Backbone as numpy.savetxt, mean C-alpha at the origin, in Angstrom:
# Nx Ny Nz CAx CAy CAz Cx Cy Cz
12.61 31.42 9.54 11.11 31.12 8.80 10.63 30.80 7.47
9.86 29.33 7.59 9.72 28.55 6.53 8.95 29.68 5.56
8.97 28.76 4.49 8.63 29.94 3.54 7.65 28.85 3.26
5.89 29.76 2.51 4.31 29.44 2.11 4.79 29.20 1.26
3.98 27.97 0.47 3.37 27.51 -0.82 2.16 27.54 -0.92
1.52 28.37 -2.13 -0.27 27.72 -2.01 -0.36 26.81 -2.94
-1.15 25.64 -2.74 -1.19 24.88 -3.84 -2.68 25.67 -4.44
-3.32 24.31 -5.63 -4.13 24.80 -6.26 -5.55 25.15 -5.35
-5.61 23.69 -4.33 -7.27 24.35 -3.63 -6.67 25.13 -2.24
-6.16 26.19 -2.55 -5.58 27.26 -2.00 -4.95 26.87 0.27
-4.63 25.37 0.21 -4.75 25.22 1.27 -2.60 25.28 1.68
-2.26 26.07 2.22 -1.19 26.62 2.31 -0.03 25.31 3.50
0.91 25.00 2.46 1.52 24.21 2.81 3.19 24.70 3.00
4.11 24.83 3.71 5.96 25.13 3.84 6.06 24.60 2.81
7.22 25.04 2.25 8.20 24.22 1.46 8.33 23.15 1.65
8.64 22.69 3.21 9.45 20.93 3.82 7.74 19.95 3.39
6.98 21.13 4.15 5.34 19.90 4.08 5.42 19.47 2.82
5.35 20.45 1.27 5.40 20.04 -0.05 6.20 18.84 -0.14
7.26 18.90 -0.10 8.44 17.91 -0.24 8.03 16.26 0.49
7.21 16.27 1.77 7.12 15.70 2.71 6.06 14.83 1.38
4.94 15.81 0.99 3.66 14.93 0.89 4.33 14.48 -0.43
4.55 15.22 -2.07 5.57 14.75 -3.09 6.18 13.39 -2.80
7.08 13.03 -1.98 7.73 12.06 -1.14 6.46 11.17 -1.31
5.24 11.20 -0.52 4.67 10.31 -0.02 4.42 9.72 -0.98
3.69 10.72 -2.05 2.86 10.46 -3.05 3.26 9.39 -3.94
5.30 9.97 -3.82 6.45 8.69 -4.98 6.03 7.22 -4.57
5.82 7.40 -3.65 6.02 6.31 -2.45 5.19 5.62 -3.21
3.32 6.37 -2.61 2.22 5.33 -3.17 2.67 4.96 -4.19
2.96 5.63 -5.02 2.50 5.75 -6.90 3.93 4.62 -6.98
5.13 3.95 -6.84 5.52 3.20 -6.31 4.98 1.56 -6.48
4.92 1.68 -5.44 3.64 0.06 -4.61 2.34 0.26 -5.15
2.15 0.70 -5.89 0.12 0.67 -6.72 0.18 -0.72 -6.94
1.07 -0.86 -8.01 0.23 -2.19 -9.22 1.11 -3.58 -8.26
1.89 -2.92 -7.55 2.20 -3.86 -6.55 1.37 -4.29 -5.59
0.41 -3.62 -4.79 -0.42 -3.57 -4.04 -1.99 -4.26 -4.11
-2.05 -3.81 -5.70 -3.71 -3.97 -6.43 -3.39 -5.76 -6.96
-2.38 -5.87 -6.84 -1.79 -7.15 -7.33 -1.60 -8.55 -5.96
-1.29 -8.13 -5.61 -1.44 -8.76 -3.85 -2.94 -8.99 -3.21
-3.47 -7.97 -3.25 -4.40 -7.32 -3.02 -5.67 -8.16 -3.92
-5.39 -8.19 -5.00 -6.64 -9.32 -5.51 -5.81 -10.35 -6.99
-5.19 -11.22 -6.03 -4.25 -12.09 -6.87 -3.56 -13.29 -5.67
-3.85 -14.54 -5.78 -3.46 -15.60 -5.42 -0.98 -15.41 -4.77
-0.80 -14.42 -5.56 0.33 -13.84 -5.42 1.16 -13.87 -4.20
2.35 -14.98 -3.65 2.87 -14.15 -2.43 3.59 -12.48 -2.78
4.01 -11.95 -1.12 4.53 -11.14 -1.43 5.50 -11.04 -1.85
6.33 -11.98 -2.52 7.90 -11.88 -2.93 7.41 -12.42 -4.65
6.82 -12.72 -4.67 6.76 -12.98 -6.42 6.02 -11.75 -7.13
5.07 -11.04 -5.96 5.06 -9.83 -5.91 5.64 -8.87 -6.56
6.52 -8.56 -5.45 7.84 -7.90 -5.37 8.29 -7.88 -6.70
9.18 -9.21 -7.09 9.49 -9.75 -7.70 9.38 -9.43 -9.20
7.58 -9.21 -9.85 7.09 -8.80 -10.70 6.99 -7.39 -10.79
7.23 -6.92 -9.60 6.68 -5.88 -10.40 8.28 -4.84 -9.37
9.38 -5.22 -9.13 10.62 -4.51 -9.45 10.88 -3.93 -8.20
9.93 -3.98 -7.33 10.62 -3.37 -5.71 10.91 -4.57 -4.79
11.91 -4.06 -3.85 12.01 -4.97 -2.87 11.21 -5.57 -1.61
11.55 -6.88 -1.84 10.46 -7.34 -0.98 10.14 -6.66 0.28
11.07 -6.12 1.47 11.26 -5.79 3.13 10.49 -4.55 3.10
10.79 -3.73 1.70 10.14 -2.42 0.91 8.32 -2.17 1.24
8.61 -3.51 0.47 6.81 -3.78 0.12 6.50 -4.15 1.45
6.98 -5.14 2.12 6.04 -5.70 3.33 5.83 -4.92 3.99
7.57 -4.11 4.27 7.02 -2.41 5.33 6.19 -1.39 4.56
5.48 -1.58 3.08 5.20 -0.75 3.11 2.72 -1.52 3.13
3.05 -2.27 3.39 1.40 -2.94 3.07 1.25 -2.73 4.75
2.24 -3.15 5.41 2.07 -3.41 7.32 1.73 -1.60 7.74
2.73 -0.84 6.89 2.65 0.44 7.70 1.16 1.19 6.90
0.96 1.06 5.23 -0.30 1.45 5.13 -1.57 0.99 4.24
-1.38 -0.71 4.93 -2.51 -1.40 3.91 -2.48 -2.39 5.07
-3.23 -2.58 6.63 -3.30 -3.47 7.13 -3.94 -4.52 7.11
-5.31 -3.97 6.41 -6.59 -4.20 6.40 -6.12 -5.68 5.84
-4.87 -5.45 4.28 -5.16 -6.40 3.69 -4.73 -7.72 3.93
-3.33 -7.04 4.56 -2.62 -8.25 5.28 -3.56 -9.17 6.54
-4.27 -8.80 7.29 -5.22 -9.57 7.95 -6.00 -10.51 6.64
-6.93 -10.01 6.31 -7.58 -10.30 4.59 -6.84 -11.14 4.52
-5.30 -11.40 3.95 -4.66 -12.54 4.23 -4.48 -13.88 5.05
-4.45 -13.21 6.08 -4.54 -13.46 7.52 -5.19 -14.83 7.54
-6.95 -13.90 7.60 -8.11 -14.55 7.94 -8.37 -15.95 6.71
-8.62 -15.19 5.39 -7.62 -16.55 4.74 -7.49 -17.90 4.09
-6.10 -17.75 4.67 -5.83 -18.42 5.19 -5.98 -19.52 6.12
-6.27 -19.00 7.13 -6.41 -19.41 8.16 -8.12 -20.59 7.54
-8.88 -19.91 7.74 -10.45 -20.45 6.82 -10.18 -21.50 5.70
-8.61 -20.66 4.75 -8.76 -22.25 3.89 -8.23 -23.16 4.38
-7.36 -23.06 5.31 -6.51 -23.73 6.52 -7.34 -24.76 7.03
-8.62 -25.03 7.74 -9.44 -24.49 8.72 -11.37 -25.46 7.26
-10.79 -25.16 5.82 -11.83 -25.81 5.22 -12.87 -24.50 4.84
-12.87 -23.93 5.66 -13.72 -22.20 4.90 -13.36 -21.98 3.98
-14.51 -21.41 3.02 -14.16 -20.58 2.12 -13.77 -19.13 2.08
-12.94 -18.49 1.17 -12.48 -17.34 1.90 -13.19 -16.66 1.32
-12.99 -15.44 2.43 -13.90 -14.17 1.93 -13.51 -13.08 1.15
-14.85 -13.32 0.12 -14.06 -12.58 -1.64 -14.50 -11.13 -1.39
-15.50 -10.59 -0.52 -15.30 -9.58 -0.20 -14.15 -8.97 0.23
-14.36 -7.51 -0.60 -12.33 -6.80 -0.77 -12.36 -5.27 -0.37
-11.59 -5.34 0.45 -12.59 -3.32 1.15 -11.37 -2.75 -0.01
-11.68 -2.62 -0.92 -10.92 -2.30 -2.27 -10.68 -0.15 -1.50
-9.22 0.48 -1.24 -9.37 1.61 -1.10 -9.00 2.16 -2.83
């Protein structure tokens, strides 16, 4: 039988669910600075990963899974740059 834990907001979760939520929070915290650098600078994923001391493959997976919109915007900006158009400076900050 799953043990139930009550949170501050009176949301009831099992210990397993709580552990998964804490793990996900830790993951997002780990990549937060890297995501902001990648979103707001012209740095490559490799440069950001090195600067933030995270693995390039892990950072790439994190972006593909949680921040597809950033990758799509970077791709659009690059395509526009190659065709001579101005990049879209509007960002969908989350």
